[in-house]
N, C-alpha and C positions, 0 to 999 in steps of 0.2 A: 587458208587454211581452217581458221573458225566456219567460218560455213562449209566447208569439205568433211569437216568433226562433224554437223549439225547435219547433211546431209546424208552421213556414214550411219550417226547414233539411230535416223530415223529408217533408213534402210535394213538396218540388223532389227529395229524396232518390228519394226512389218516382216522382214522373214518370221521374226520367231512367235509372233500374233500369227501368222498361214501358220507356219511348223505346229504347233500346238493345235491352232482350230483344227487343221486336217486331221493331228491324234484322236479330240476329244470326240469330234461331234461325227468322223467318219470312219474310224479306225485304219486309217492310214501309217503306216509303220511298223503296222506288227498283225501282217496277215497270215493266215494258217501255213505251216511250215508240210513239205512232203521229203519221204525217204523213198529212195530208189531200190525197188526190191528187183531182185531175177526173177525171183517164177510168179510173183504176182502183179508184179509192173513198179507199182508205186501205190503205196499209204502215206496216208496219212502221220506225220510225225506224231509218240503216245507223250501222252499228260500237257497237253495244251489248250491255253484257256483265252479269249480273243473275242471284242466287242466289234461290229463292220456294219457298216451304216446304220448303227441301234441294234442288232441283233446281235443277241449272245450267242459263241459258239462254245461248246466244251468237247476236248475229245479226250479219251481216255487213257488206258496206259495199254490196251489192246488196241487202239490206233480205232475205234469206233467210237461215233457220235451216238455216245452214251455216257450216262454218270459211272464212274469206278462201282467195280462188279469184282464180285469171287468166279474163280473158275468154274467150280461146282455151283450146281443149282441150290439157293440158299430152300431150308427144311418150308415146306407147309404152299411153295411159291408157285406160279404156274408163269412158269420164262417159253417166252418168244423170240426166237431170233428173225433178227426185217436184211434182210441182204440187198445190194441194191446198189444204182448207180448215182447222179446225181438227184435226183427224185427224192429216193430215201433218205440222200443226206440232207437235200435242203439249203444247201450251201451258203451265198454270205445271206441270202436275200426272206434266209427265215430263222426268228429265233428259235434258239433249244427248247420250248416250250412249246411250238408248233410244229417241230414235225412230222413225219408221218410215224415214227415209234412212240412220238409219247402223245401223240391224238390217240392213236388205240388202245393206248395204257390206259386211256382217260376213260373213252368210250368203254371198254371192256369192262372197266369198274364198274358203272352204271350200271351195269349186264349183269353182275355178281353180287346173289343174291346172299349172304353172311348167313343168314340162318341155316340154311342148304351147305352150303360149298362149304368143304376143307380149306381150303385157300385163304389166306389172310395177305397176300400179294401178286400182284402180277406185274412182272417185270418185260422190258420189250427190249430188247437190246438191238442196237442197230448198227451194223458192219458196212461203211457204205465208202464210194466215193465220187468226185465229178468223172466219165466215162469208162467207168466200169463197167462192163459187160459179163456174158457167163464164165468167161475164162478168167479174168481177174473175181472172180466171187470165187469160183470151184478153189483154184488156187486158196485164197486165201481160206477155204473152211480146213485143205488135207495140212495148212500149217497152224492154223490155233484149235483148230473142231470146234465142235458144235455147242459149249461151256452147256450141255446137260442138258441142253432145250428142249423140251416137249415137241413145240412147232416150230417148221423153216418156213417162213417167207421168204421165196424171191420176189423181188418185185421187177421187169424191168421191161424197156418201151419196146416201140418197132424199132428202130434205129440199132437196136442190142441184135437183134436177131443177125446182123452186115457184120456183128464189131470184128477187130483184128484179135491177137493175139496181144497179150501182157507186155508188155514195154516199159522202159523207163526214160524213154528219148526223153520226153517232157520235162522231167523233174531236175532244176535250176536252170533250165535252159527256157523252159515254155510259161510266162510271165503270169498265168495261170495256176504253177506248178512251182511255184519257188522252193529252194531249198536253204535259203537263210532269209533272215528278217533281213531288209532295207534300211540303209545308214541314214536317211531320214524318211519324214512320212511326202515329202516333197516329191521330193524323185520316186518313190513311190504312185505316187499320182500321177504325172507326167511318162510315166512308162505303161500307164491303166486306159490312161487315157491318147496313147499316142497310137498311129496306128498298128494292126496286129499282124506279126509276118509270125508265123507257129517254125520252132526247128526246122531245117532244109532235110532232116534225117527224116523225119514224119511221112514225106512224100511215097520213101521206100518200104513202111510199116503202113501205111494207109493203098498199097499195091497188093497186099498179100494175095496171091494165087491160092486156088483153090475153091472148095466150097464151104463157105463162110455160114452159112446158113447150118452143114451138115455139121463144120467143126461147134456148133456156139450146143446146136441141137444139143449134141454128145457132150456139151459140157454137163449143160441141163441136166439130162440121164444121170451123169456120174454126181450130182448134189446129187438126187433123189437115193442113189445105191448110198452114200454115206449118210442119208438121215433114215433110210432100213435098217440099218446096220445097227442102232441107238434104238430102233423103233420108234420113231416118233412119225409128227404126224407133217406134209408136207404138201405146200399149197405155192402152186404158180399164179401171177399175177399182169398179163399187160395191158399198157396204158399206149393212145395210139398219138400220134400226133395229131396238132390241131390240122391240119389240111387234110386229116383223112375223115374226119367229122363231120367237115362238109362238105363245101368244093376247092377242090377239084377231087377228094376223095382220094383212098389208095392209089398207087399208083400196081402197072400190071407187077411186077416183080415184088410189091409187098405183099398184095394178096396171094401170090403163090406163095409167099416166105410163113404166109397167117395161115393158110391153107398144110402148109409141112407138119406146125407148128402143133394146128390144131388136130392131125390126124397124129402128131408125136406123144400128144398127151393123151388122145384115147388108149394107143398099145399098148403108154407108160401104165396107166389108169393113175396120169397126174390130175389131180385135184385142179382147175384150172379158170380163172377168169380173167378171160378179155371185154376191157372196160370198151373197147369200141364200140357195142350195139351200149353201152351202158349210157354215156356220155352222146352217144346221138340222141335216145329220148332227151335232154335237156334242152329246152328251147331255146336258150342264149349260151350254144358250149362255147362259143371263144371268152366266157367267164370266168372258164374253168382253166386258164393258161396264164400264165404271164407273160409268153414267149409261144412259139411256134412247139416247144416240146417240154418247159417246164410246167409246173401247177401252180396257179393262183390260190392264194389260201379256200375258198370258195371252192375249187378241184380237192385239196388235200382231205378237205371236208367230205368229198364223193368218195371218192378210195378210204378214207378210214372210215365211212359207213358202210360199205358192201364189202369191206375183206373182217370187219369188227364180227359185223352179221354170217358171214363166212364161218370163220369161228366160231363163235357162239354158238352155231346148227355142227359143225365138225367136220364138216364135208364141204 
């Protein structure tokens, strides 16, 4: 009996040590929570803070990856609204201070001549979520507005041209979109590293029929109309997939979609930044990526540099 108690005590001690270690060092047990939304599909639940794999993540009252903000633009402030998916959001692999929005704000502050500029503050707000596309981003703007921003920057990637309609199917059913905290960090860790199975209903969502590229171009056009109504500037930027930069290059259907987007921006007179030729100029483009789609710190720096230059130039 005494041996069993000792073994049990050791087991409990190791269990608690593992649980505490997973929480303290990797942030398991405290993932970001998502909420379902009929129009937007899903949002990061408002007012969250966590630390994942050493990276701090803060979500404000408007489900933005930004500090708390006022609905109205503060006086003497240039407010820039960054819209996007996981590339803009940064995910768990990006610290709050290294998100595109924060990097762009820092870069613009370094360009501001305080002796010549009446602006006292530059604020870049960040409305984004993993796997959002133009239709999700449009729905967010329709729900929350533009927050009196003088500039709206929509950042998409090539895959977003083929994005499906907003859906809340993943919320609470896909391990990447939890709707509540897990009871134990150990349970989340096991779930995270087990074989991934998306919800079966996603098959129907991914089989959306019709002209998806056309649907998403239409959403971009509607975002532009919203921006025009407040007499603000609108910029559209698109990052490529890693394989588009090198070999084998863009696939035929991607080339056609890219051509449609380019023609669309010309017809609508949308200021457009295509990062494909920019990334191709890099000697080692693979250093710009952390995987096939998401940007590394070097990639974020390149995007920040180019967008900041365009914002300073104003076109």
